[in-house]
C-alpha positions in Angstrom: -3.8 11.4 -24.7 -5.9 9.3 -22.4 -4.6 5.9 -21.6 -6.6 2.8 -20.5 -5.8 0.2 -17.9 -3.5 -2.5 -19.3 -2.2 -0.3 -22.2 1.4 -1.0 -23.1 3.3 2.2 -22.7 6.8 3.5 -22.5 8.2 5.5 -19.7 11.0 8.1 -20.1 11.8 9.5 -16.6 12.5 13.2 -16.4 15.3 12.7 -13.9 18.9 13.3 -14.8 20.5 10.3 -16.5 17.2 9.0 -18.0 17.0 11.3 -21.1 16.4 9.2 -24.3 15.8 6.0 -22.3 12.4 4.4 -22.7 11.3 1.5 -20.4 8.4 -0.7 -21.5 5.5 -0.9 -19.0 1.9 -1.8 -18.5 -0.4 0.9 -17.2 -2.2 -0.4 -14.1 -4.3 2.6 -12.9 -4.8 6.3 -12.8 -3.6 7.8 -9.5 -5.8 10.7 -8.9 -5.9 13.1 -11.8 -2.2 13.7 -12.1 -0.3 10.4 -12.2 -0.3 6.9 -13.5 0.6 3.7 -11.8 2.7 1.5 -14.1 4.5 -1.9 -13.8 7.7 -2.1 -15.8 8.3 -5.1 -18.0 12.1 -5.1 -17.4 13.0 -2.8 -14.5 13.3 -4.6 -11.2 12.8 -3.5 -7.6 16.0 -2.6 -5.7 16.3 -6.2 -4.2 15.9 -7.6 -7.8 13.1 -10.0 -6.9 10.1 -8.6 -8.8 9.1 -6.1 -11.4 9.1 -2.5 -10.3 5.8 -0.7 -9.9 5.7 3.0 -9.5 3.6 6.2 -10.0 4.8 8.4 -12.9 3.8 11.8 -14.2 1.8 12.0 -17.4 4.6 13.8 -19.3 6.8 10.7 -18.7 4.3 8.4 -20.4 3.9 7.7 -24.1 2.1 4.8 -26.0 4.3 2.0 -27.3 5.4 2.9 -30.8 3.8 1.0 -33.7 5.5 -2.3 -34.8 7.8 -1.7 -37.7 9.1 -4.3 -40.3 12.0 -2.0 -41.2 15.2 -3.6 -40.2 17.7 -2.5 -42.9 19.3 0.5 -41.2 22.2 2.6 -42.6 25.1 4.4 -41.0 24.0 7.7 -39.4 20.4 6.6 -39.2 18.5 7.4 -35.9 17.3 4.3 -34.2 16.3 2.9 -30.8 18.5 0.1 -29.5 17.4 -2.3 -26.7 20.3 -2.1 -24.3 20.3 -2.9 -20.6 16.6 -3.6 -20.5 15.5 -0.3 -22.1 15.1 1.3 -25.5 17.8 3.9 -25.9 17.9 6.5 -28.7 21.1 6.5 -30.8 22.7 6.6 -34.2 23.9 3.6 -36.2 27.7 3.9 -36.5 28.5 0.5 -38.2 26.6 -2.4 -39.7 28.1 -5.8 -39.4 25.5 -8.1 -41.1 23.0 -8.7 -39.7 23.9 -6.6 -36.6 24.5 -3.0 -35.8 26.8 -0.8 -33.7 24.8 2.1 -32.2 26.2 5.2 -30.5 23.8 5.9 -27.6 22.7 9.5 -26.9 22.3 8.9 -23.2 26.0 8.2 -22.5 27.9 8.4 -25.8 28.9 4.7 -25.6 28.8 2.5 -28.7 26.7 -0.7 -28.2 26.8 -3.8 -30.3 23.2 -4.7 -31.0 21.6 -7.8 -32.7 19.3 -6.7 -35.5 16.2 -7.8 -33.6 17.1 -5.3 -30.8 17.1 -2.3 -33.1 14.0 -0.4 -34.2 13.2 2.7 -36.2 13.3 5.8 -34.0 10.0 7.7 -33.9 9.1 10.8 -32.0 5.7 11.0 -30.2 3.8 14.1 -30.9 1.6 14.5 -27.8 -0.3 17.5 -29.2 -1.9 15.6 -32.0 -1.3 12.0 -30.9 0.8 10.9 -33.8 4.2 9.3 -34.4 6.8 11.1 -36.6 10.0 9.9 -38.1 12.8 12.5 -37.5 14.1 11.9 -41.0 10.8 12.5 -42.7 8.9 14.7 -40.2 
């Protein structure tokens, strides 16, 4: 998929420890033919004074998923939870109205998440440029 400057995207680094963690970013430019320059919306530089800007590989970039009005999740449902400034893939373990406890795939920890920081989990299908729900395929 070709991206345009100023597109909202999500970055999932291929480095160890980043699997299933998606950081929101703005695409700033193409860097040659093999990379993109992005500015994260919530990751800071090491000194913590500004938003991190870095070049990333195309296989680390996906478009931001579509907005979803779904917010009534059930136990064992796959979701993304916004924890520590990133969307993390996980599974609902408990619902305490209106909030959720989500077991995060990245570290196995259970996070307490307000309902507005939980979204339906979708998988990006790069081959055909579509989003699929793991439950429905």
